[in-house]
C-alpha positions in Angstrom: 54.8 112.2 -149.7 56.3 109.5 -147.7 53.2 107.6 -145.6 53.8 107.1 -141.9 55.3 103.7 -140.1 51.8 104.1 -138.5 51.9 102.1 -135.8 51.0 104.3 -133.4 48.0 105.4 -135.6 47.0 102.0 -136.8 44.7 99.2 -135.1 47.4 96.7 -133.6 48.3 93.5 -135.5 47.1 90.3 -133.6 50.7 88.7 -133.4 49.4 85.1 -134.0 48.5 84.6 -137.7 47.7 80.8 -137.1 44.1 82.0 -135.2 43.3 83.1 -138.9 43.2 79.7 -140.3 42.0 80.2 -144.2 38.9 78.5 -145.2 40.9 76.7 -147.8 42.8 74.9 -145.3 40.1 73.7 -143.3 38.8 72.2 -146.3 41.5 70.2 -147.2 41.6 68.9 -143.7 37.8 68.0 -144.2 38.5 66.5 -147.5 41.6 64.4 -146.2 39.5 63.1 -142.9 36.7 62.6 -145.1 38.7 60.3 -147.6 40.8 58.5 -144.4 36.8 57.6 -143.1 36.2 56.1 -146.6 39.2 54.0 -146.9 39.0 52.9 -143.5 35.6 52.7 -142.9 34.4 49.4 -140.8 34.5 46.6 -142.9 32.2 43.2 -142.2 35.4 41.6 -140.4 36.7 44.5 -138.8 36.8 44.9 -134.7 33.9 46.7 -133.1 36.5 49.1 -131.2 37.7 50.0 -135.0 34.5 50.9 -136.4 33.4 52.8 -133.2 36.9 54.9 -133.4 35.6 56.2 -136.7 32.5 57.2 -136.0 33.9 59.0 -132.9 36.4 60.4 -135.7 33.4 61.5 -137.7 31.5 62.8 -134.5 34.4 65.0 -133.8 34.9 66.1 -137.0 31.7 67.3 -137.7 30.9 68.8 -134.3 34.2 70.8 -134.6 33.1 72.3 -137.8 30.0 73.5 -136.6 31.4 75.1 -133.5 29.4 72.4 -131.1 30.8 70.9 -128.2 34.0 72.2 -126.6 35.7 69.0 -126.3 35.0 68.2 -129.6 36.0 71.6 -131.2 39.1 71.5 -129.4 39.9 68.0 -131.1 38.8 69.4 -134.7 41.0 72.5 -134.3 43.7 70.3 -133.4 43.4 68.3 -136.1 43.2 71.3 -138.3 46.2 72.6 -136.7 48.3 70.0 -137.6 46.9 70.1 -141.3 48.3 73.9 -141.3 51.8 73.0 -139.5 52.3 70.2 -142.0 51.3 73.2 -144.8 54.2 75.8 -143.4 56.4 73.3 -143.1 56.0 72.1 -146.3 56.4 76.0 -147.6 59.4 76.9 -145.3 62.8 76.1 -145.0 65.4 78.1 -147.4 68.1 76.5 -149.4 71.1 78.7 -150.5 70.4 78.2 -154.4 66.6 79.1 -153.4 66.2 82.9 -154.6 66.0 85.6 -151.7 62.4 87.4 -151.6 62.6 91.0 -150.8 59.4 92.3 -149.8 58.1 96.3 -148.8 55.2 97.9 -147.8 53.4 100.5 -149.6 54.7 103.9 -149.8 57.4 105.6 -151.0 60.6 105.3 -148.5 59.6 101.1 -148.1 59.5 101.1 -151.8 63.2 102.8 -152.0 64.9 100.8 -149.0 63.5 97.5 -150.7 65.4 98.2 -153.7 68.4 99.2 -152.2 68.2 95.9 -149.7 67.4 94.1 -153.3 70.2 95.6 -155.5 73.1 95.3 -152.6 72.4 92.0 -152.6 72.4 91.4 -156.3 75.9 93.0 -156.2 77.1 90.7 -154.0 76.2 87.3 -156.3 72.9 86.6 -155.2 69.8 85.7 -156.7 66.8 88.2 -155.7 63.2 88.2 -156.2 60.9 91.7 -155.6 57.6 91.6 -153.7 56.9 95.1 -153.4 53.7 97.3 -152.7 52.7 94.0 -150.4 50.2 96.7 -148.0 50.4 97.6 -144.4 52.6 95.9 -141.6 49.9 93.1 -141.2 50.4 92.1 -144.2 53.9 92.1 -144.5 54.7 90.6 -141.3 52.2 87.9 -142.3 54.0 87.6 -145.6 57.4 86.7 -144.0 56.0 84.3 -141.4 54.4 82.3 -143.9 57.7 82.3 -145.8 56.2 84.2 -148.9 59.2 87.0 -148.4 62.6 86.1 -146.9 62.6 89.7 -145.8 61.2 94.0 -145.5 62.0 97.0 -144.2 60.3 97.6 -141.0 60.7 100.5 -138.4 61.6 99.4 -134.6 58.4 101.1 -133.0 55.8 99.5 -135.5 57.2 96.4 -134.2 56.8 97.5 -130.9 53.6 98.7 -130.9 51.9 97.0 -133.5 53.2 93.4 -133.8 54.4 93.1 -130.4 51.8 95.0 -128.8 54.0 96.2 -126.0 54.0 99.5 -124.5 55.4 102.9 -125.7 59.6 103.0 -125.1 61.1 106.5 -126.1 64.7 105.1 -126.1 65.8 104.2 -129.5 68.0 101.9 -128.2 65.8 100.3 -125.5 63.0 100.1 -128.8 65.4 98.3 -131.0 66.5 95.9 -128.0 62.5 95.0 -127.5 62.0 94.0 -130.7 65.2 92.1 -131.5 64.2 90.1 -128.9 60.8 89.8 -129.0 60.9 89.2 -132.5 64.1 86.3 -132.2 61.4 84.4 -129.5 58.3 84.8 -131.0 58.5 84.5 -134.9 62.1 83.4 -135.1 63.0 86.5 -137.1 65.9 88.4 -136.6 66.7 92.2 -136.8 69.5 93.5 -138.3 71.1 96.9 -137.7 68.6 99.7 -137.6 69.2 102.5 -139.8 70.3 106.5 -138.0 67.2 108.1 -139.7 64.5 108.4 -137.4 61.2 108.6 -138.9 58.0 109.4 -136.0 55.2 111.3 -136.5 56.1 114.7 -135.9 55.0 118.6 -136.2 56.2 120.8 -139.6 55.4 124.3 -140.0 56.7 127.1 -143.2 60.1 129.1 -141.7 57.9 131.9 -142.4 55.1 131.0 -139.7 58.0 129.8 -137.8 59.8 133.0 -138.0 56.9 135.1 -137.3 55.5 133.2 -134.7 59.0 132.7 -132.6 58.9 128.8 -132.3 61.0 125.9 -133.1 59.9 123.4 -130.2 57.3 121.9 -129.2 57.2 123.8 -126.0 57.3 127.1 -127.4 54.5 125.6 -130.1 52.3 125.0 -127.1 52.3 128.3 -125.7 51.2 130.2 -128.7 49.1 127.3 -130.0 46.0 129.5 -129.8 47.2 131.7 -132.3 47.5 128.8 -135.2 45.4 126.0 -136.8 46.6 122.8 -137.4 46.0 120.0 -140.0 46.2 116.4 -139.9 43.9 113.2 -139.9 41.0 112.9 -137.9 42.3 109.9 -135.6 45.4 112.3 -134.3 43.0 114.8 -132.7 41.7 111.8 -131.0 44.2 109.2 -129.9 46.3 109.3 -126.8 49.0 109.1 -128.9 48.3 112.3 -130.8 47.1 115.5 -129.9 45.5 114.2 -126.6 48.7 112.9 -125.6 50.8 116.1 -126.3 48.3 117.9 -124.3 49.5 115.8 -121.6 53.4 116.0 -121.9 53.6 119.6 -122.8 50.3 121.5 -121.5 49.0 124.3 -124.1 48.6 122.6 -127.3 45.1 124.2 -127.8 45.1 125.0 -131.3 42.7 128.2 -132.9 41.3 125.3 -135.3 42.1 121.6 -135.3 41.2 120.8 -139.1 41.0 117.9 -140.2 43.0 117.1 -143.7 43.8 113.4 -145.9 47.6 113.3 -145.8 47.6 114.1 -149.7 45.9 117.6 -148.4 48.2 118.8 -145.3 51.3 120.2 -147.4 49.7 122.1 -149.9 47.1 123.3 -147.5 50.2 124.2 -145.4 52.0 126.2 -148.4 49.1 127.8 -149.4 48.5 129.3 -145.8 45.2 127.5 -144.7 46.7 125.9 -141.6 50.1 127.2 -140.0 51.3 123.5 -138.1 50.8 120.2 -139.9 51.2 116.5 -138.4 54.2 115.4 -140.6 56.7 111.9 -140.7 60.5 113.1 -139.8 61.8 112.0 -143.3 58.7 113.1 -145.1 60.5 114.4 -148.5 58.3 117.5 -148.6 60.2 118.7 -145.7 63.6 119.2 -147.2 61.6 119.9 -150.8 59.5 122.5 -149.9 62.4 124.0 -146.9 60.1 123.4 -144.2 61.1 123.5 -140.5 60.7 120.2 -138.6 60.1 121.1 -134.8 61.7 119.9 -132.1 60.3 117.4 -129.9 62.0 118.8 -127.4 60.6 116.3 -124.3 60.9 113.3 -126.7 57.0 112.6 -126.8 57.0 110.4 -130.3 58.5 107.3 -130.1 61.5 106.2 -132.2 60.7 104.7 -135.3 64.2 103.5 -137.2 64.4 100.9 -140.0 65.9 97.9 -140.2 65.6 94.6 -142.4 63.6 91.8 -140.6 64.9 88.4 -141.9 63.9 85.2 -141.6 66.6 83.2 -139.8 66.2 80.0 -141.8 67.2 82.3 -144.9 69.9 84.1 -143.1 71.2 80.3 -141.7 71.2 79.3 -145.5 72.8 82.9 -147.0 74.6 84.2 -144.2 76.2 86.9 -146.2 73.2 88.4 -146.0 73.6 90.3 -143.0 76.9 91.8 -143.7 75.7 93.0 -146.8 72.3 94.7 -145.8 74.3 96.1 -142.7 76.8 98.2 -144.7 73.6 100.1 -146.4 72.6 101.4 -142.8 74.6 103.7 -141.6 74.3 105.7 -144.7 70.6 106.4 -144.1 70.7 109.7 -142.1 67.4 112.1 -142.1 68.9 114.6 -144.1 69.7 111.4 -146.6 66.2 109.8 -146.5 64.3 113.1 -147.3 66.2 113.7 -150.1 65.7 110.1 -151.6 61.9 110.4 -150.8 61.8 113.9 -152.5 63.5 112.6 -155.6 60.9 110.0 -156.0 57.6 111.8 -154.5 58.8 115.4 -155.7 61.1 114.5 -158.7 59.0 112.1 -160.4 61.9 109.6 -160.4 61.6 106.0 -159.7 62.8 104.0 -156.4 65.0 101.6 -158.0 66.8 104.5 -159.9 67.1 106.6 -156.7 68.4 103.5 -154.4 70.8 102.6 -157.2 72.3 106.1 -157.0 72.5 106.0 -153.2 74.5 102.5 -153.0 76.9 103.6 -155.9 77.8 107.3 -154.2 78.6 105.0 -151.1 80.3 102.1 -153.1 77.9 99.3 -152.0 77.5 98.0 -155.4 80.4 96.3 -155.6 80.8 94.5 -152.1 81.4 90.9 -152.4 81.0 90.0 -148.7 
């Protein structure tokens, strides 16, 4: 199945990756300073104040690394930050001759979207490298900030909640505006156009259970929940953006049993009748593949998750055609389309690159040269 964007069920990412300075950079800073101390150590004819300055620098460095003394630590951290800045600045910046590095997170939908972006850029005559399966949002976001990748598909509410650590917003246009502006001001990153499909947390059931109990909306489900068993991950039953929040928004939602299930077990349990309702995600391939009923969130409790390419501004400045190429893909990706594409991989065993290529060819997006 397609794992979620998972902003609402994951711990937030601290947005400033510079707080986690790699140990290797601290070691490099130490080596550089030690080299300077040797090269510039007090000679017999050196002025006394110069020797004192070297001694002060040595003391500041040693105390800062040991974590003793607020002022010394601050000066040492500033020196390390300067080394980090120099290292980062030497690795960022995009020349028009550089390949465009497309990344992705670690689930089916991310692979498909990443391949679409890569294939379309290649069709437009650009050289592309792929760095897929990076992991979750924190890893992908850091890779983008560090210049290890130039772009990757991200979800609007993931950016809002996990990266920007802002409060939830229900309106999809407002969510997009918030991440577009927040990423630009904080990270110098650009959100291109969002796709129309929405991949939020959702609730799904079989057509038989829906017909037998007469519910297709969350409001209807909340009234008869006591007759049914629901399955989902443990955190769904505990977090405010899961079951407790649903009870607050709709009332009811007291099920006969809350059954904790790992992601890979939810749909088999639903199909075998072990549970009646499961936590799903809006573009899961299993929804179309098994003809399931995706219930209507009629009070709009779950926040919207639209996917869009997030791009480094320096790369976009060097290769402005990227925006036009990728924005042409987005309108073709509806919920029904994305469910079918995901099912082709997860249910029918096709490769993400083949599924992506077929979709682009169907919409004549492998022949564009903006």
